[in-house]
LUMDRENTOR-47892 format. One record per residue: x, y negated, z negated of N, C-alpha, C, CB in turn; chain; residue number from 1; residue in one letter. Coordinates in steps of 0.001 Angstrom, whole numbers, plus 500000, padded with zeros to 6 digits. Atoms other than C-alpha are relative to their C-alpha. Glycine has a CB too. Example, Ala and Ser with C-alpha at 12.3 -4.5 7.8 and 13.67 -1.06 7.14 Angstrom:
2
PT / 500890 / 501190 / 500000 / 512300 / 504500 / 492200 / 500900 / 498800 / 500000 / 499008 / 499973 / 498754 / A / 1 / a
PT / 499180 / 501190 / 500060 / 513670 / 501060 / 492860 / 499230 / 498910 / 499270 / 500414 / 499538 / 501415 / A / 2 / s
This chain:
177
PT / 499721 / 500367 / 498440 / 892965 / 557206 / 410439 / 501563 / 499912 / 500130 / 499261 / 498440 / 500495 / A / 1 / m
PT / 498653 / 500090 / 499908 / 896381 / 557725 / 411681 / 500290 / 498886 / 501026 / 500602 / 501341 / 500358 / A / 2 / q
PT / 499454 / 501084 / 499175 / 898256 / 554849 / 413248 / 501510 / 500096 / 500214 / 499674 / 498675 / 499371 / A / 3 / t
PT / 498486 / 499896 / 499646 / 901672 / 554690 / 414906 / 500502 / 498601 / 500218 / 500286 / 500904 / 501349 / A / 4 / g
PT / 499561 / 501374 / 499813 / 902103 / 550885 / 414461 / 501316 / 499629 / 499257 / 498902 / 499088 / 499550 / A / 5 / g
PT / 498875 / 500323 / 500789 / 905240 / 550994 / 412196 / 501182 / 500175 / 501047 / 500116 / 500951 / 498648 / A / 6 / d
PT / 498782 / 500015 / 499026 / 908700 / 550464 / 413938 / 500837 / 501106 / 499844 / 500866 / 498808 / 499845 / A / 7 / t
PT / 499115 / 498836 / 500117 / 910271 / 553588 / 412750 / 499426 / 501142 / 500871 / 500145 / 500454 / 498484 / A / 8 / s
PT / 500535 / 498915 / 499203 / 907941 / 555738 / 414951 / 499302 / 501084 / 499296 / 501022 / 500573 / 500730 / A / 9 / g
PT / 500695 / 499054 / 500855 / 906539 / 557673 / 412139 / 498535 / 499722 / 499992 / 500540 / 499961 / 498598 / A / 10 / t
PT / 501476 / 500211 / 500131 / 902760 / 558240 / 411747 / 499721 / 499794 / 498545 / 499150 / 501220 / 500568 / A / 11 / t
PT / 500406 / 500145 / 501475 / 901087 / 556879 / 408640 / 498435 / 500364 / 500010 / 500303 / 498375 / 499374 / A / 12 / t
PT / 501427 / 499526 / 500264 / 897791 / 557994 / 407054 / 499431 / 498873 / 499107 / 499916 / 501534 / 499238 / A / 13 / i
PT / 500669 / 501108 / 500869 / 895479 / 555334 / 405636 / 498781 / 500469 / 499217 / 499535 / 498805 / 500900 / A / 14 / e
PT / 501099 / 499848 / 500969 / 893179 / 555592 / 402743 / 499469 / 498656 / 499610 / 500456 / 500762 / 498753 / A / 15 / f
PT / 500671 / 501200 / 500290 / 890669 / 552943 / 401947 / 499092 / 500227 / 498808 / 499239 / 499508 / 501203 / A / 16 / v
PT / 500711 / 499661 / 501286 / 889065 / 552882 / 398391 / 500012 / 498857 / 499017 / 500640 / 501227 / 499329 / A / 17 / y
PT / 500046 / 500843 / 501131 / 888127 / 550832 / 395441 / 500538 / 500794 / 498776 / 498558 / 499480 / 499777 / A / 18 / d
PT / 499576 / 499340 / 501300 / 890132 / 551879 / 392285 / 498943 / 499998 / 498915 / 501231 / 499307 / 499442 / A / 19 / p
PT / 501001 / 499948 / 501295 / 887994 / 552922 / 389165 / 500772 / 500341 / 498847 / 498792 / 501101 / 500109 / A / 20 / t
PT / 499310 / 499567 / 501380 / 888945 / 553228 / 385517 / 500046 / 501568 / 499949 / 499118 / 499415 / 498625 / A / 21 / p
PT / 499945 / 498535 / 500229 / 887963 / 557041 / 385850 / 501096 / 500609 / 500791 / 498681 / 500674 / 500358 / A / 22 / e
PT / 498849 / 499396 / 499237 / 890673 / 557619 / 388491 / 501161 / 500071 / 498943 / 500430 / 499078 / 501366 / A / 23 / d
PT / 498856 / 500113 / 500863 / 893260 / 556500 / 385989 / 499872 / 500800 / 498704 / 500232 / 498575 / 499687 / A / 24 / y
PT / 500242 / 499220 / 501202 / 891673 / 558229 / 382893 / 500051 / 501443 / 500494 / 498600 / 499628 / 499276 / A / 25 / r
PT / 499792 / 498681 / 499472 / 891453 / 561563 / 385005 / 501392 / 500178 / 500288 / 499199 / 500259 / 501193 / A / 26 / t
PT / 498508 / 499822 / 499784 / 895197 / 561097 / 386000 / 500686 / 500252 / 498741 / 500640 / 498782 / 500655 / A / 27 / a
PT / 499148 / 499959 / 501094 / 896416 / 560564 / 382529 / 499515 / 501286 / 499157 / 499946 / 498600 / 499186 / A / 28 / f
PT / 500411 / 498675 / 500634 / 894250 / 563452 / 381127 / 500505 / 501186 / 500624 / 498574 / 500148 / 499975 / A / 29 / r
PT / 499418 / 498764 / 499222 / 895345 / 565866 / 383825 / 501647 / 500160 / 499675 / 499747 / 499759 / 501751 / A / 30 / r
PT / 498550 / 500095 / 500333 / 898929 / 564828 / 383238 / 500362 / 500530 / 498572 / 500446 / 498523 / 500114 / A / 31 / f
PT / 499675 / 499757 / 501438 / 898765 / 565104 / 379435 / 499718 / 501518 / 499738 / 499102 / 499032 / 498997 / A / 32 / t
PT / 500455 / 498691 / 500298 / 896991 / 568432 / 379363 / 500103 / 501079 / 501120 / 498643 / 499881 / 499590 / A / 33 / y
PT / 499868 / 499045 / 498864 / 897752 / 570004 / 382759 / 501252 / 500152 / 500633 / 499147 / 499680 / 500988 / A / 34 / g
PT / 498775 / 499860 / 499532 / 901404 / 569590 / 383321 / 500938 / 500261 / 498954 / 500347 / 498935 / 500722 / A / 35 / t
PT / 499179 / 499681 / 500985 / 904403 / 570676 / 381530 / 500706 / 498715 / 499309 / 500951 / 500950 / 500559 / A / 36 / w
PT / 499634 / 501133 / 500584 / 905899 / 567219 / 381110 / 499048 / 499252 / 499149 / 500417 / 499256 / 500916 / A / 37 / p
PT / 501018 / 500543 / 500917 / 902628 / 565964 / 379686 / 499811 / 500796 / 498720 / 498693 / 499918 / 500702 / A / 38 / g
PT / 500203 / 499204 / 501175 / 902122 / 568918 / 377439 / 501155 / 499943 / 498998 / 499765 / 501392 / 500403 / A / 39 / r
PT / 498805 / 500200 / 500978 / 905634 / 568588 / 376146 / 499844 / 498731 / 499243 / 501400 / 499957 / 500756 / A / 40 / g
PT / 500074 / 501239 / 500748 / 904970 / 565062 / 375107 / 498989 / 500154 / 498777 / 499554 / 498825 / 500973 / A / 41 / t
PT / 500942 / 499889 / 501110 / 901873 / 566113 / 373028 / 500404 / 501130 / 499074 / 498576 / 500223 / 500516 / A / 42 / v
PT / 499684 / 498685 / 500823 / 903135 / 569567 / 371815 / 501324 / 499846 / 499289 / 500082 / 501336 / 500960 / A / 43 / l
PT / 498636 / 500218 / 500653 / 906871 / 568510 / 371123 / 500132 / 498731 / 499372 / 501105 / 500113 / 500961 / A / 44 / l
PT / 499655 / 501419 / 500459 / 907184 / 564801 / 370782 / 499397 / 499675 / 498693 / 499529 / 498946 / 501012 / A / 45 / t
PT / 500755 / 500376 / 501303 / 904393 / 564382 / 368208 / 500437 / 500662 / 498775 / 498563 / 500300 / 500118 / A / 46 / g
PT / 499618 / 499147 / 501188 / 905345 / 567184 / 365914 / 501425 / 499727 / 499540 / 499864 / 501517 / 500343 / A / 47 / p
PT / 498568 / 500131 / 500385 / 909145 / 566747 / 366163 / 500235 / 498672 / 499419 / 500939 / 500211 / 501186 / A / 48 / l
PT / 499695 / 501428 / 500606 / 909026 / 562915 / 365629 / 499210 / 499993 / 498566 / 499410 / 498658 / 501088 / A / 49 / v
PT / 500751 / 499932 / 501290 / 906323 / 563482 / 362861 / 500790 / 500578 / 499005 / 498751 / 500756 / 500090 / A / 50 / g
PT / 499085 / 499365 / 501004 / 908556 / 565899 / 361080 / 501154 / 499322 / 499557 / 500456 / 501167 / 500459 / A / 51 / l
PT / 498810 / 500801 / 500233 / 911549 / 563894 / 361380 / 499705 / 498669 / 499237 / 500660 / 499695 / 501341 / A / 52 / g
PT / 500377 / 501289 / 500663 / 909931 / 560640 / 360363 / 499511 / 500169 / 498620 / 498949 / 499290 / 500774 / A / 53 / l
PT / 500484 / 499641 / 501246 / 907943 / 562249 / 357507 / 501214 / 500514 / 499028 / 498900 / 501083 / 500218 / A / 54 / g
PT / 498779 / 499428 / 500838 / 911152 / 564107 / 356292 / 500893 / 498780 / 499554 / 500956 / 501104 / 500931 / A / 55 / g
PT / 499150 / 501310 / 500393 / 913163 / 560768 / 356356 / 499266 / 499280 / 498888 / 500196 / 498927 / 501294 / A / 56 / s
PT / 500753 / 500698 / 501062 / 910373 / 558958 / 354453 / 500156 / 500653 / 498681 / 498546 / 499927 / 500333 / A / 57 / i
PT / 500072 / 499209 / 501239 / 910240 / 561688 / 351792 / 501403 / 499991 / 499476 / 499449 / 501489 / 500226 / A / 58 / s
PT / 498716 / 499915 / 500550 / 914054 / 561894 / 351492 / 500304 / 498658 / 499354 / 501028 / 500388 / 501056 / A / 59 / w
PT / 499659 / 501367 / 500544 / 914481 / 558118 / 351137 / 499212 / 499708 / 498762 / 499727 / 498886 / 501047 / A / 60 / l
PT / 500810 / 500289 / 501194 / 911683 / 557860 / 348562 / 500146 / 500948 / 498930 / 498622 / 499931 / 500324 / A / 61 / r
PT / 499823 / 498959 / 500962 / 912735 / 560942 / 346703 / 498644 / 500767 / 499493 / 500711 / 499365 / 498826 / A / 62 / g
PT / 501222 / 499438 / 500353 / 909327 / 562636 / 346827 / 500252 / 501339 / 499608 / 499023 / 499927 / 501048 / A / 63 / f
PT / 499922 / 498610 / 500421 / 908621 / 565889 / 345228 / 499679 / 500946 / 501186 / 499024 / 500253 / 498817 / A / 64 / s
PT / 500259 / 499075 / 498816 / 908187 / 569132 / 347395 / 498439 / 499678 / 500501 / 500204 / 501701 / 499511 / A / 65 / p
PT / 501489 / 500085 / 499675 / 904223 / 568658 / 347196 / 499826 / 498660 / 500689 / 499029 / 500109 / 498656 / A / 66 / n
PT / 500091 / 501305 / 499439 / 904437 / 564963 / 348098 / 500663 / 499968 / 501485 / 500708 / 498982 / 499009 / A / 67 / q
PT / 499408 / 499916 / 498833 / 906899 / 565800 / 350870 / 499162 / 500729 / 501102 / 501232 / 500604 / 499775 / A / 68 / t
PT / 500817 / 499287 / 499157 / 904635 / 568468 / 352399 / 498786 / 499166 / 500461 / 499591 / 501233 / 499329 / A / 69 / l
PT / 501198 / 500800 / 499712 / 901667 / 565976 / 352292 / 500525 / 499014 / 501071 / 499369 / 499242 / 498651 / A / 70 / f
PT / 499548 / 500887 / 499090 / 903757 / 563343 / 354033 / 500361 / 500444 / 501434 / 501038 / 499441 / 499437 / A / 71 / v
PT / 499665 / 499334 / 498649 / 905022 / 565682 / 356722 / 498745 / 500241 / 500798 / 500747 / 501392 / 499802 / A / 72 / l
PT / 501287 / 499727 / 499404 / 901545 / 566814 / 357489 / 499286 / 498789 / 500522 / 499151 / 500666 / 499034 / A / 73 / v
PT / 500618 / 501205 / 499671 / 900025 / 563360 / 357493 / 500579 / 499182 / 501162 / 499996 / 499229 / 498857 / A / 74 / a
PT / 499294 / 500696 / 499026 / 902669 / 561708 / 359670 / 500019 / 500781 / 501358 / 501384 / 499730 / 499490 / A / 75 / v
PT / 500024 / 499245 / 498768 / 902710 / 564551 / 362172 / 498691 / 499978 / 500617 / 500406 / 501372 / 499790 / A / 76 / t
PT / 501485 / 500172 / 499527 / 898805 / 564589 / 362466 / 499776 / 498645 / 500583 / 498962 / 500192 / 498804 / A / 77 / l
PT / 500262 / 501392 / 499417 / 898863 / 560823 / 362961 / 500708 / 499925 / 501403 / 500581 / 498795 / 498988 / A / 78 / a
PT / 499405 / 500162 / 498528 / 901345 / 561004 / 365947 / 499384 / 500837 / 500952 / 501480 / 500313 / 500089 / A / 79 / l
PT / 500583 / 499098 / 498886 / 899652 / 563918 / 367582 / 498611 / 499436 / 500355 / 499867 / 501599 / 499518 / A / 80 / c
PT / 501149 / 500598 / 499801 / 896335 / 561937 / 367284 / 500251 / 498705 / 500916 / 499380 / 499718 / 498664 / A / 81 / v
PT / 499773 / 501343 / 499508 / 898010 / 558611 / 368400 / 500446 / 500263 / 501491 / 501128 / 499164 / 499089 / A / 82 / m
PT / 499430 / 499846 / 498629 / 899831 / 560033 / 371588 / 498986 / 499878 / 501070 / 500678 / 501318 / 500150 / A / 83 / l
PT / 501028 / 500095 / 499051 / 896699 / 560598 / 373599 / 499388 / 498698 / 500140 / 499034 / 500905 / 499718 / A / 84 / p
PT / 500543 / 501517 / 499888 / 895368 / 557146 / 372649 / 500946 / 499135 / 500616 / 499667 / 499349 / 498621 / A / 85 / r
PT / 499012 / 500773 / 499365 / 898523 / 555654 / 373909 / 499881 / 500263 / 501574 / 501433 / 500368 / 499411 / A / 86 / v
PT / 500236 / 499658 / 498600 / 897992 / 557386 / 377240 / 498668 / 499398 / 500440 / 500007 / 501546 / 500210 / A / 87 / n
PT / 501266 / 500657 / 499705 / 894407 / 556113 / 377152 / 500239 / 498401 / 500425 / 499040 / 500136 / 498665 / A / 88 / a
PT / 499673 / 501422 / 499802 / 895750 / 552576 / 376911 / 500875 / 499735 / 501104 / 500596 / 499446 / 498841 / A / 89 / r
PT / 499171 / 500083 / 498711 / 898337 / 553121 / 379589 / 499011 / 500037 / 501255 / 501094 / 501283 / 500084 / A / 90 / k
PT / 500920 / 499930 / 498802 / 895471 / 554296 / 381952 / 499240 / 498739 / 500049 / 499006 / 501226 / 499946 / A / 91 / a
PT / 500743 / 501234 / 499790 / 893583 / 551084 / 381156 / 500826 / 499013 / 500621 / 499457 / 499464 / 498763 / A / 92 / r
PT / 499205 / 500973 / 499498 / 896482 / 548921 / 381776 / 500379 / 500162 / 501497 / 501143 / 499942 / 499186 / A / 93 / e
PT / 499747 / 499690 / 498597 / 897280 / 550634 / 385080 / 498882 / 499752 / 500838 / 500394 / 501349 / 500177 / A / 94 / q
PT / 501234 / 500241 / 499158 / 893818 / 550486 / 386297 / 499750 / 498323 / 500185 / 498636 / 500760 / 499207 / A / 95 / y
PT / 500048 / 501620 / 499962 / 893690 / 546591 / 385415 / 500966 / 499561 / 501128 / 500506 / 499264 / 498489 / A / 96 / e
PT / 499088 / 500430 / 499020 / 896804 / 546226 / 387534 / 499470 / 500226 / 501429 / 501290 / 500695 / 499798 / A / 97 / h
PT / 500507 / 499784 / 498606 / 895175 / 547976 / 390498 / 498729 / 499302 / 500273 / 499799 / 501450 / 500278 / A / 98 / m
PT / 501175 / 500664 / 499945 / 891920 / 546249 / 389893 / 500160 / 498709 / 500788 / 499510 / 499776 / 498661 / A / 99 / e
PT / 499575 / 501305 / 499466 / 893532 / 543019 / 390919 / 500060 / 500105 / 501661 / 501505 / 499594 / 499334 / A / 100 / a
PT / 499962 / 499715 / 498650 / 893892 / 544548 / 394474 / 498607 / 499977 / 500722 / 500638 / 501285 / 500146 / A / 101 / y
PT / 501352 / 499916 / 499494 / 890129 / 544976 / 394926 / 500016 / 501179 / 500881 / 499529 / 498712 / 500741 / A / 102 / g
PT / 500105 / 498912 / 499106 / 889467 / 547215 / 397875 / 501466 / 500207 / 500494 / 498944 / 499712 / 501182 / A / 103 / t
PT / 498641 / 499703 / 499661 / 892843 / 548964 / 398581 / 500057 / 500695 / 501275 / 500658 / 500793 / 498963 / A / 104 / c
PT / 499682 / 499404 / 498811 / 894262 / 549993 / 401829 / 501463 / 500669 / 499667 / 499969 / 498901 / 501238 / A / 105 / r
PT / 498647 / 499452 / 500285 / 897145 / 552504 / 401178 / 500353 / 500930 / 501236 / 500028 / 500839 / 498549 / A / 106 / t
PT / 499414 / 499356 / 498940 / 899324 / 553723 / 404007 / 501036 / 500927 / 499487 / 500537 / 499050 / 500952 / A / 107 / a
PT / 499037 / 499081 / 500550 / 901169 / 556833 / 403342 / 500747 / 500588 / 501362 / 499225 / 501206 / 499021 / A / 108 / v
PT / 499235 / 499640 / 498968 / 904108 / 557664 / 405694 / 501301 / 500709 / 499516 / 500259 / 498823 / 500805 / A / 109 / g
PT / 498682 / 499238 / 500330 / 907589 / 559507 / 405748 / 500750 / 499139 / 499200 / 500863 / 500430 / 501239 / A / 110 / e
PT / 499132 / 500939 / 500815 / 909221 / 556398 / 404195 / 499436 / 499668 / 498707 / 500250 / 498724 / 500712 / A / 111 / d
PT / 500655 / 500461 / 501424 / 906783 / 555908 / 401191 / 498578 / 499602 / 500285 / 500803 / 498664 / 499268 / A / 112 / g
PT / 501479 / 500391 / 499774 / 903427 / 554271 / 400728 / 500051 / 498490 / 499699 / 498865 / 500845 / 498979 / A / 113 / l
PT / 500125 / 501474 / 500126 / 902290 / 550697 / 401064 / 498514 / 499701 / 499711 / 500505 / 499236 / 501339 / A / 114 / t
PT / 501528 / 500278 / 500519 / 899051 / 549472 / 399161 / 499851 / 498454 / 500210 / 499714 / 500447 / 498239 / A / 115 / t
PT / 500352 / 501382 / 499860 / 897457 / 546142 / 400141 / 498686 / 499820 / 499774 / 500315 / 499466 / 501223 / A / 116 / t
PT / 501394 / 500523 / 500353 / 894381 / 544407 / 398905 / 499988 / 498631 / 499594 / 499373 / 500769 / 498910 / A / 117 / g
PT / 500169 / 501469 / 500213 / 893113 / 540895 / 398732 / 501463 / 499365 / 500463 / 499589 / 499646 / 498316 / A / 118 / g
PT / 498632 / 500672 / 499669 / 896457 / 538847 / 398699 / 501228 / 500685 / 499555 / 500070 / 498656 / 499400 / A / 119 / e
PT / 498903 / 499321 / 500576 / 898535 / 541458 / 397063 / 500471 / 501200 / 500950 / 499590 / 500502 / 498578 / A / 120 / l
PT / 499499 / 498953 / 499159 / 900778 / 544107 / 398727 / 501216 / 500566 / 499122 / 500440 / 499437 / 501531 / A / 121 / s
PT / 498844 / 499437 / 500619 / 903347 / 546536 / 397257 / 500289 / 501198 / 500894 / 499775 / 500377 / 498453 / A / 122 / s
PT / 499439 / 498773 / 499266 / 905619 / 549132 / 399026 / 500895 / 500689 / 499050 / 500809 / 499631 / 501346 / A / 123 / t
PT / 499100 / 499189 / 500836 / 907282 / 551985 / 397201 / 500497 / 501185 / 500820 / 499278 / 500491 / 498696 / A / 124 / v
PT / 499427 / 498820 / 499318 / 909629 / 554496 / 398746 / 499861 / 501192 / 499101 / 501492 / 499780 / 500381 / A / 125 / d
PT / 500145 / 498720 / 500851 / 909534 / 558191 / 397555 / 500835 / 499926 / 498706 / 500468 / 501289 / 500832 / A / 126 / w
PT / 499152 / 499841 / 501236 / 912295 / 557578 / 395060 / 499309 / 499333 / 498881 / 501439 / 499401 / 500168 / A / 127 / h
PT / 500744 / 500634 / 501110 / 909854 / 555358 / 393106 / 499075 / 500839 / 499252 / 499259 / 498912 / 500480 / A / 128 / g
PT / 500917 / 498975 / 500603 / 907483 / 558169 / 392260 / 500587 / 501376 / 500484 / 498389 / 499786 / 500483 / A / 129 / f
PT / 499446 / 498695 / 499609 / 909523 / 561437 / 392570 / 499197 / 501210 / 499824 / 501157 / 500213 / 499315 / A / 130 / p
PT / 500821 / 498717 / 500289 / 906769 / 563746 / 391272 / 498545 / 499585 / 500329 / 500144 / 500550 / 498373 / A / 131 / r
PT / 501422 / 500264 / 499837 / 903116 / 564231 / 391955 / 499230 / 501218 / 499589 / 499662 / 499607 / 501443 / A / 132 / y
PT / 500828 / 498965 / 500109 / 900249 / 566357 / 391161 / 498691 / 499752 / 500512 / 499944 / 500392 / 498751 / A / 133 / f
PT / 501245 / 500186 / 499234 / 896738 / 566836 / 392442 / 498809 / 500504 / 499122 / 500068 / 500790 / 501404 / A / 134 / e
PT / 501200 / 499633 / 500655 / 893253 / 566989 / 391109 / 498954 / 500205 / 501157 / 499557 / 498890 / 498922 / A / 135 / t
PT / 500982 / 499796 / 498965 / 890060 / 567755 / 392962 / 499633 / 498697 / 500772 / 498763 / 500600 / 499380 / A / 136 / d
PT / 500439 / 501234 / 499424 / 889481 / 564028 / 393571 / 501273 / 498951 / 500268 / 498903 / 499370 / 498999 / A / 137 / q
PT / 498930 / 500929 / 499907 / 892980 / 562459 / 393401 / 501331 / 500708 / 500293 / 500085 / 499200 / 498732 / A / 138 / l
PT / 498571 / 499759 / 500032 / 896656 / 562617 / 394370 / 500561 / 499062 / 498997 / 500666 / 499820 / 501384 / A / 139 / f
PT / 499412 / 500919 / 501014 / 898640 / 561200 / 391480 / 501482 / 500141 / 500013 / 499456 / 500282 / 498577 / A / 140 / v
PT / 498462 / 500009 / 499919 / 902258 / 560149 / 391839 / 500480 / 499441 / 498756 / 500581 / 499159 / 501218 / A / 141 / l
PT / 499487 / 500282 / 501381 / 904260 / 559820 / 388628 / 501461 / 499648 / 500073 / 499797 / 501227 / 499042 / A / 142 / t
PT / 498481 / 500241 / 500316 / 907673 / 558448 / 387531 / 500487 / 500979 / 498934 / 500268 / 498478 / 499463 / A / 143 / t
PT / 499473 / 498852 / 500846 / 909976 / 560608 / 385528 / 500080 / 499359 / 498509 / 501571 / 500581 / 500576 / A / 144 / k
PT / 499785 / 500557 / 501350 / 910597 / 558253 / 382507 / 499042 / 498857 / 499567 / 501399 / 499495 / 499922 / A / 145 / r
PT / 500733 / 501110 / 500417 / 908426 / 555142 / 382539 / 498441 / 500366 / 499694 / 500140 / 498925 / 501093 / A / 146 / t
PT / 501460 / 499689 / 500210 / 904929 / 556901 / 382435 / 499103 / 499270 / 500871 / 499586 / 499721 / 498626 / A / 147 / g
PT / 500805 / 500700 / 499169 / 903726 / 554930 / 385317 / 499429 / 500971 / 501012 / 500734 / 498878 / 500613 / A / 148 / m
PT / 500715 / 499021 / 498967 / 901125 / 556538 / 387772 / 499505 / 499135 / 501047 / 498743 / 500885 / 499379 / A / 149 / f
PT / 500687 / 500516 / 498924 / 899735 / 555773 / 391126 / 499067 / 500989 / 500234 / 500805 / 499663 / 501161 / A / 150 / f
PT / 501040 / 499121 / 499648 / 896356 / 557327 / 391761 / 499387 / 499760 / 501392 / 498980 / 499911 / 498989 / A / 151 / a
PT / 500495 / 500239 / 498708 / 895335 / 557832 / 395332 / 498725 / 500876 / 500201 / 501096 / 500293 / 501055 / A / 152 / l
PT / 501229 / 499267 / 499896 / 891730 / 558864 / 395563 / 499636 / 500589 / 501309 / 498976 / 499185 / 499618 / A / 153 / p
PT / 500237 / 499456 / 498713 / 890900 / 561345 / 398203 / 498766 / 499611 / 500657 / 500032 / 501353 / 499931 / A / 154 / k
PT / 501287 / 500560 / 499434 / 887516 / 559688 / 398663 / 500459 / 498893 / 501060 / 499001 / 499335 / 498770 / A / 155 / r
PT / 499570 / 500993 / 499034 / 889454 / 557079 / 400561 / 500565 / 500515 / 501282 / 500970 / 499160 / 499399 / A / 156 / g
PT / 499659 / 499406 / 498610 / 890426 / 559463 / 403354 / 499086 / 499499 / 501027 / 499927 / 501551 / 500017 / A / 157 / a
PT / 500753 / 500431 / 498762 / 889313 / 558090 / 406809 / 499474 / 501190 / 500745 / 500902 / 499164 / 500954 / A / 158 / q
PT / 500218 / 498818 / 499369 / 889229 / 561675 / 408029 / 500313 / 501087 / 499074 / 500745 / 500087 / 501213 / A / 159 / d
PT / 499765 / 498884 / 500870 / 888829 / 564926 / 406009 / 501378 / 500679 / 500147 / 498948 / 500985 / 500229 / A / 160 / p
PT / 498759 / 499464 / 499926 / 891954 / 566200 / 407550 / 501155 / 499178 / 499459 / 500213 / 500308 / 501290 / A / 161 / a
PT / 498991 / 500710 / 500514 / 893892 / 563363 / 406181 / 500470 / 500319 / 498679 / 499677 / 498788 / 500041 / A / 162 / d
PT / 499574 / 499569 / 501386 / 893829 / 564752 / 402730 / 501086 / 501150 / 500119 / 498697 / 500530 / 499136 / A / 163 / v
PT / 499130 / 498993 / 499854 / 895757 / 567768 / 404017 / 501357 / 499475 / 500589 / 499370 / 501039 / 500826 / A / 164 / d
PT / 498764 / 500743 / 499550 / 898252 / 565479 / 405994 / 500719 / 499339 / 498872 / 499653 / 498935 / 501031 / A / 165 / r
PT / 499327 / 500603 / 501060 / 899012 / 563530 / 402856 / 500407 / 501007 / 499132 / 499236 / 499024 / 499330 / A / 166 / v
PT / 499378 / 498953 / 500803 / 899536 / 566675 / 400852 / 501232 / 500532 / 500720 / 498999 / 501145 / 499715 / A / 167 / r
PT / 498783 / 499571 / 499324 / 902007 / 567826 / 403383 / 501089 / 499075 / 499932 / 499755 / 500266 / 501350 / A / 168 / a
PT / 498928 / 501048 / 500256 / 903901 / 564440 / 403273 / 500436 / 500099 / 498625 / 499517 / 498557 / 500268 / A / 169 / v
PT / 499675 / 499963 / 501442 / 903831 / 564630 / 399514 / 500928 / 501180 / 499735 / 498698 / 500112 / 499120 / A / 170 / l
PT / 499178 / 498930 / 500249 / 905201 / 568098 / 399498 / 501391 / 499921 / 500591 / 499358 / 501136 / 500443 / A / 171 / d
PT / 498686 / 500267 / 499341 / 908122 / 567127 / 401823 / 500844 / 499163 / 499092 / 499829 / 499282 / 501377 / A / 172 / r
PT / 499207 / 501098 / 500620 / 909173 / 564265 / 399698 / 499938 / 500068 / 498467 / 499478 / 498608 / 500485 / A / 173 / h
PT / 500150 / 500219 / 501538 / 908065 / 564780 / 395996 / 499974 / 501467 / 499433 / 498541 / 499110 / 499565 / A / 174 / l
PT / 500081 / 498709 / 500785 / 908256 / 567576 / 393458 / 498674 / 500056 / 499434 / 501073 / 500124 / 498864 / A / 175 / k
PT / 501333 / 499626 / 500427 / 904894 / 569077 / 392682 / 500040 / 500412 / 498611 / 499421 / 501079 / 500837 / A / 176 / r
PT / 500105 / 499529 / 501347 / 904036 / 569317 / 388985 / 498774 / 500995 / 499833 / 499869 / 498778 / 499051 / A / 177 / l
């Protein structure tokens, strides 16, 4: 539903929804395996840190070449397995934060978005989440460095055309991943 109640004269688009754990699992999974920043974390950070850490351990302990190879492989594999699990934990934590809102009302406008629910309210301008991506069910706003996500479920649209209107607002203000 569009409303013109704000003082700046801009139109806001309201979404009403109950956040679910699946919203955040989907957001993190899609980010990790479907965007370049996410893939970079899995494909580069795990192996590079693993090789550096394994090499340092081997050098400090004076391991033989065979022991060094074993340590490099073991540490690298451990980090590559651990990174997606860290994202799963982040997804749970972010859902738990949103769960406190109960039924959310998120108003999207030219200045940013405001989410209210229960006795809680938060407003974020577009600088807070400079990037976004989209799935079939969600708009997902992301930060650059902190790994924070805001999942806006499309099921909360009051009118099917609101999904296109929100996409247009996000395209004007954020970088699409």
